[in-house]
VEXDODREN-447211 format. One record per residue (C-alpha): residue number from 1; residue in three letters; x, y, z. Coordinates in Angstrom, 1 decimal, padded with zeros to 4 digits. Example, Ala and Ser with C-alpha at 12.3 -4.5 7.8 and 13.67 -1.06 7.14 Angstrom:
<rs>
num  residu  X  Y  Z
1  ALA  012.3  -004.5  007.8
2  SER  013.7  -001.1  007.1
</rs>
This chain:
<rs>
num  residu  X  Y  Z
1  UNK  -007.8  -068.6  -032.6
2  UNK  -005.3  -065.9  -032.1
3  UNK  -007.6  -063.2  -033.1
4  UNK  -010.0  -064.4  -031.2
5  UNK  -007.6  -064.3  -027.7
6  UNK  -006.5  -061.1  -028.5
7  UNK  -010.2  -059.4  -029.6
8  UNK  -011.7  -061.5  -026.2
9  UNK  -008.5  -059.6  -023.9
10  UNK  -009.2  -056.6  -025.7
11  UNK  -012.6  -056.3  -024.5
12  UNK  -012.0  -057.6  -021.0
13  UNK  -009.6  -055.0  -020.5
14  UNK  -012.3  -052.3  -021.7
15  UNK  -014.4  -053.9  -019.4
16  UNK  -012.1  -054.3  -016.9
17  UNK  -010.9  -050.1  -017.1
18  UNK  -015.0  -048.8  -017.3
19  UNK  -015.8  -050.9  -014.5
20  UNK  -013.1  -049.5  -012.6
21  UNK  -014.3  -046.0  -013.3
22  UNK  -017.4  -047.0  -011.9
23  UNK  -019.4  -044.8  -008.9
24  UNK  -016.1  -042.3  -008.6
25  UNK  -017.4  -038.9  -008.7
26  UNK  -015.7  -036.0  -010.4
27  UNK  -015.4  -032.9  -009.0
28  UNK  -018.2  -030.3  -009.4
29  UNK  -016.8  -026.4  -009.9
30  UNK  -017.1  -024.1  -007.0
31  UNK  -016.6  -020.7  -006.0
32  UNK  -018.1  -018.1  -004.0
33  UNK  -017.8  -015.2  -002.2
34  UNK  -016.9  -014.9  001.9
35  UNK  -017.8  -011.7  003.3
36  UNK  -017.3  -010.6  007.0
37  UNK  -020.0  -008.5  008.7
38  UNK  -020.7  -007.6  005.4
39  UNK  -017.7  -007.1  003.5
40  UNK  -015.1  -009.2  001.2
41  UNK  -012.0  -010.2  002.8
42  UNK  -008.7  -011.1  001.3
43  UNK  -006.7  -014.5  002.5
44  UNK  -010.0  -016.1  004.3
45  UNK  -009.2  -019.7  004.3
46  UNK  -012.7  -021.8  003.0
47  UNK  -012.6  -025.4  004.0
48  UNK  -015.3  -027.8  003.1
49  UNK  -015.4  -030.7  005.2
50  UNK  -018.0  -033.8  004.1
51  UNK  -020.4  -035.3  006.2
52  UNK  -019.9  -038.6  004.3
53  UNK  -016.6  -040.9  005.4
54  UNK  -015.3  -041.5  002.2
55  UNK  -016.0  -038.2  001.7
56  UNK  -012.9  -035.3  000.4
57  UNK  -012.3  -032.1  001.2
58  UNK  -011.8  -029.1  -000.5
59  UNK  -010.0  -025.7  000.7
60  UNK  -009.9  -022.6  -001.0
61  UNK  -008.6  -019.2  -000.3
62  UNK  -010.1  -015.6  -001.0
63  UNK  -008.6  -012.5  -002.4
64  UNK  -009.0  -009.0  -002.2
65  UNK  -012.6  -008.9  -003.9
66  UNK  -013.6  -012.1  -001.6
67  UNK  -014.1  -014.3  -004.4
68  UNK  -012.6  -017.9  -003.8
69  UNK  -012.9  -021.5  -005.9
70  UNK  -012.2  -024.6  -004.2
71  UNK  -009.7  -027.3  -005.1
72  UNK  -010.5  -031.3  -004.1
73  UNK  -007.8  -032.9  -006.5
74  UNK  -006.1  -031.2  -008.3
75  UNK  -006.2  -027.1  -007.8
76  UNK  -009.4  -024.7  -008.7
77  UNK  -011.1  -028.4  -010.0
78  UNK  -014.4  -027.3  -007.1
79  UNK  -016.1  -030.0  -004.4
80  UNK  -016.9  -033.7  -005.1
81  UNK  -020.8  -033.8  -004.7
82  UNK  -022.1  -034.2  -001.7
83  UNK  -022.7  -032.3  001.8
84  UNK  -020.3  -030.6  004.3
85  UNK  -019.3  -028.1  007.0
86  UNK  -018.1  -025.1  006.0
87  UNK  -014.9  -023.8  008.3
88  UNK  -014.4  -020.4  007.5
89  UNK  -011.0  -018.9  009.2
90  UNK  -008.5  -016.2  008.7
91  UNK  -005.1  -017.5  007.0
92  UNK  -002.2  -016.6  008.5
93  UNK  000.0  -014.6  006.3
94  UNK  002.5  -017.4  004.4
95  UNK  000.2  -019.8  004.5
96  UNK  -000.4  -022.1  001.9
97  UNK  -003.5  -024.0  000.9
98  UNK  -003.4  -027.8  001.5
99  UNK  -002.4  -029.9  -001.0
100  UNK  -004.4  -033.4  -000.6
101  UNK  -001.4  -035.9  -002.3
102  UNK  -002.9  -038.2  -005.2
103  UNK  -005.3  -041.6  -004.2
104  UNK  -005.4  -040.4  -001.1
105  UNK  -007.5  -041.9  001.8
106  UNK  -010.4  -039.9  002.4
107  UNK  -009.8  -040.7  006.5
108  UNK  -006.2  -039.7  006.3
109  UNK  -007.1  -036.5  004.5
110  UNK  -009.6  -035.1  007.0
111  UNK  -007.0  -035.5  009.9
112  UNK  -003.9  -034.0  007.6
113  UNK  -006.5  -031.4  007.1
114  UNK  -007.9  -030.3  010.5
115  UNK  -003.7  -030.5  011.8
116  UNK  -003.3  -028.2  009.0
117  UNK  -005.9  -025.9  010.2
118  UNK  -004.6  -026.1  013.3
119  UNK  -001.5  -025.5  012.3
120  UNK  -001.9  -022.8  010.1
121  UNK  -004.0  -020.7  012.8
122  UNK  -003.0  -017.1  013.2
123  UNK  -001.8  -015.7  016.4
124  UNK  -003.2  -012.4  015.6
125  UNK  -006.6  -010.8  016.9
126  UNK  -009.2  -013.0  015.0
127  UNK  -011.1  -011.0  012.4
128  UNK  -013.7  -014.1  012.1
129  UNK  -015.6  -015.5  014.9
130  UNK  -013.9  -018.4  016.3
131  UNK  -016.9  -020.9  015.9
132  UNK  -017.0  -020.7  012.2
133  UNK  -013.5  -022.1  012.0
134  UNK  -014.6  -025.1  014.2
135  UNK  -015.9  -027.5  012.6
136  UNK  -017.5  -029.2  015.7
137  UNK  -019.0  -025.9  016.0
138  UNK  -019.7  -024.0  013.0
139  UNK  -023.5  -023.5  011.6
140  UNK  -022.6  -023.4  008.0
141  UNK  -023.4  -026.6  005.7
142  UNK  -023.7  -026.9  002.0
143  UNK  -024.9  -029.6  -000.8
144  UNK  -022.5  -029.7  -004.1
145  UNK  -023.6  -029.0  -006.7
146  UNK  -024.7  -025.4  -005.4
147  UNK  -026.7  -023.5  -007.9
148  UNK  -024.6  -020.7  -008.8
149  UNK  -022.3  -019.1  -006.4
150  UNK  -021.7  -020.0  -003.4
151  UNK  -022.5  -016.6  -000.6
152  UNK  -020.6  -017.1  003.1
153  UNK  -021.8  -014.7  005.4
154  UNK  -019.6  -014.8  008.5
155  UNK  -019.3  -012.7  011.5
156  UNK  -016.1  -011.3  013.5
157  UNK  -018.2  -011.7  016.7
</rs>
């Protein structure tokens, strides 16, 4: 009888563990390049803000070749499947990429990300048109997963 109870409890735990992960999406690798007036630019912040209220933002920064890789839960893990507004702005020197704490509430994450983006804006002359850095004005959108590298073409005016 003890063996049956043990087996029943083990099966129950396995079923519970499987049910906990049901519906949770894993990030999909997203890489790309930012071209400002057709040229790659170093130090550009790329942020994907989810259209879905329960989505999670993803963020990355370009290197000297304009290439970036997005992070959501862990460095360079990508973005969760879904549709996004894309925010592109020149990061100021010394600013870090916002890394959300594990298990964070998506609504709070979006608020923290917006605050981070506003506080992180450089006082230098902008090198990317301001609309690309404003969530309410950006013309850029994307869907994840993407078909190949994501090329974000922005202008300085």
